[in-house]
C-alpha positions in Angstrom: -66.7 -225.6 -99.9 -66.3 -222.0 -98.9 -69.0 -219.6 -98.1 -68.7 -216.2 -99.8 -68.8 -212.9 -97.9 -69.4 -209.7 -99.8 -69.3 -206.4 -98.1 -70.6 -203.1 -99.5 -69.6 -199.6 -98.7 -71.6 -196.4 -99.3 -68.8 -193.9 -99.6 -68.5 -190.1 -99.6 -65.4 -189.8 -101.8 -62.0 -190.9 -102.9 -60.6 -191.5 -99.4 -63.5 -193.8 -98.6 -63.1 -195.7 -101.9 -59.3 -196.0 -101.9 -58.7 -196.6 -98.2 -61.8 -197.8 -96.5 -62.8 -200.3 -99.2 -59.5 -202.1 -98.8 -59.3 -201.9 -95.0 -62.9 -203.3 -94.8 -61.9 -206.4 -96.9 -58.6 -206.9 -95.0 -60.4 -206.7 -91.6 -63.1 -209.1 -92.7 -60.4 -211.6 -93.8 -58.9 -211.3 -90.3 -62.2 -211.8 -88.7 -63.0 -214.7 -91.0 -60.1 -216.7 -89.5 -62.2 -217.2 -86.4 -65.0 -218.8 -88.5 -65.6 -222.5 -88.1 -66.4 -222.4 -91.9 -64.2 -221.6 -94.8 -65.1 -218.0 -95.7 -64.2 -216.4 -99.0 -64.1 -212.7 -98.4 -64.6 -210.9 -101.7 -63.5 -207.3 -102.6 -65.7 -204.7 -101.0 -68.2 -203.3 -103.4 -68.1 -199.5 -103.2 -70.7 -196.9 -104.3 -70.0 -193.2 -103.9 -73.0 -191.0 -103.4 -74.2 -187.9 -101.5 -76.4 -188.0 -98.5 -79.6 -187.6 -100.5 -78.9 -190.9 -102.4 -77.7 -193.0 -99.5 -80.9 -195.1 -99.1 -81.0 -195.9 -102.8 -77.3 -196.9 -102.7 -77.8 -199.1 -99.7 -80.8 -200.8 -101.4 -78.7 -201.4 -104.5 -75.8 -202.9 -102.6 -78.1 -205.0 -100.4 -79.1 -207.0 -103.4 -75.5 -208.3 -103.8 -73.9 -207.9 -100.3 -74.1 -209.7 -97.0 -73.0 -206.7 -94.9 -73.1 -203.0 -95.6 -71.1 -200.1 -94.2 -71.8 -196.4 -94.5 -69.6 -193.4 -94.0 -71.5 -190.1 -93.8 -69.5 -187.4 -92.0 -72.5 -185.0 -91.7 -74.5 -187.6 -89.8 -71.6 -188.9 -87.7 -70.6 -185.4 -86.6 -74.2 -184.4 -85.8 -74.1 -181.5 -88.3 -77.4 -182.4 -89.8 -79.1 -183.3 -86.6 -78.3 -187.0 -87.1 -77.3 -189.6 -84.7 -73.8 -190.4 -83.4 -71.3 -193.2 -84.5 -72.4 -196.7 -84.3 -75.9 -196.2 -85.7 -77.2 -199.5 -87.2 -79.8 -199.7 -89.9 -81.4 -202.6 -91.7 -82.5 -202.4 -95.3 -85.7 -204.2 -96.3 -83.3 -207.0 -97.5 -82.4 -207.5 -93.8 -78.7 -206.8 -94.5 -76.9 -205.3 -91.4 -75.7 -201.8 -92.0 -73.0 -200.4 -89.8 -71.9 -196.8 -89.6 -68.1 -196.3 -89.7 -68.0 -192.9 -88.0 -65.2 -190.4 -88.7 -62.4 -192.3 -90.4 -60.2 -189.7 -92.0 -57.8 -189.9 -89.0 -57.5 -193.6 -89.3 -55.0 -193.2 -92.1 -52.7 -191.4 -89.7 -52.7 -194.0 -87.0 -49.6 -196.0 -88.2 -46.5 -193.7 -88.7 -44.5 -196.7 -89.9 -46.6 -197.1 -93.1 -45.9 -193.4 -93.9 -42.2 -193.7 -93.0 -42.0 -196.3 -95.7 -42.9 -193.7 -98.3 -39.8 -191.6 -99.2 -40.5 -187.9 -98.7 -43.3 -188.2 -96.2 -43.2 -186.1 -93.1 -44.3 -188.1 -90.0 -43.3 -185.4 -87.5 -46.9 -184.3 -87.0 -48.3 -187.7 -86.4 -49.2 -188.7 -82.9 -47.0 -191.2 -81.1 -50.0 -193.3 -79.8 -52.5 -194.5 -82.4 -55.5 -193.7 -80.2 -54.5 -190.1 -80.2 -55.5 -189.7 -83.9 -59.0 -189.2 -82.6 -57.9 -185.9 -81.1 -56.6 -184.4 -84.4 -58.7 -181.4 -85.1 -57.9 -181.3 -88.9 -57.0 -184.8 -90.0 -57.3 -183.8 -93.7 -54.8 -181.0 -93.2 -52.4 -183.3 -91.3 -52.8 -185.9 -94.0 -51.8 -183.2 -96.6 -48.8 -182.3 -94.5 -47.8 -186.0 -94.2 -47.9 -187.2 -97.8 -44.7 -187.1 -99.9 -44.2 -183.9 -101.9 -43.8 -185.5 -105.3 -46.5 -183.7 -107.1 -48.9 -186.5 -106.7 -52.4 -185.8 -105.4 -53.2 -187.1 -101.9 -55.7 -189.6 -103.3 -52.8 -191.5 -105.0 -51.7 -192.7 -101.5 -55.1 -193.9 -100.2 -54.9 -197.4 -101.7 -51.3 -197.9 -100.6 -52.1 -196.9 -97.0 -55.2 -199.2 -97.1 -53.1 -202.2 -98.2 -50.2 -201.6 -95.9 -51.5 -200.1 -92.7 -51.0 -202.4 -89.7 -54.4 -203.6 -88.6 -53.1 -204.3 -85.1 -52.0 -200.6 -84.8 -55.3 -199.4 -86.3 -57.1 -201.6 -83.7 -55.6 -199.3 -81.0 -57.8 -196.5 -82.2 -61.0 -196.7 -80.1 -63.5 -195.9 -82.9 -61.8 -198.5 -85.1 -61.9 -201.1 -82.3 -65.6 -200.3 -81.8 -66.3 -200.7 -85.5 -64.5 -204.1 -85.5 -66.6 -205.2 -82.5 -69.8 -204.2 -84.2 -68.7 -206.0 -87.4 -67.8 -209.1 -85.4 -71.3 -209.1 -83.9 -72.9 -208.7 -87.3 -70.9 -211.6 -88.6 -72.0 -213.7 -85.7 -75.6 -212.8 -86.4 -75.2 -213.8 -90.0 -73.7 -217.1 -89.0 -70.2 -216.5 -90.3 -68.6 -216.6 -86.8 
């Protein structure tokens, strides 16, 4: 009999929903391979909200999820006097909550996934995945990378989430840190 694992994501917008929701589920499946138990990783439940409604969203997700993730650029960048990446919270349901940090550049870490899309321009992407963290304007570079077919950028988020190489993404230090924190949370929950 398998044990279910449901993750929740409090997202800021379309990039979080389309890209991060999928990458979280994929990475959890990878981590679940290390489990001594059969683990059935469900699709990530995603709630989009602004900063003012984050606690409410976390509480709602905590009722159905085993592990929660947040992505709040203002807090992560310190613009609102918040704390840095890696902040951990616990809801009153005792569900671990892990901050994802700045993730916009993660979509740019694997030039091969973009090269597979006819019409994309990979010339501005860094050669080393870890260097995506140095990109000053990842949203601008993303706009310059996507194919010019008249589709909005958001139409590519799900494709990139499903096809980005997780081994390449793991070369991005912030992503590797997030995976390590997630692994520790899964150990604490008895999944690993």
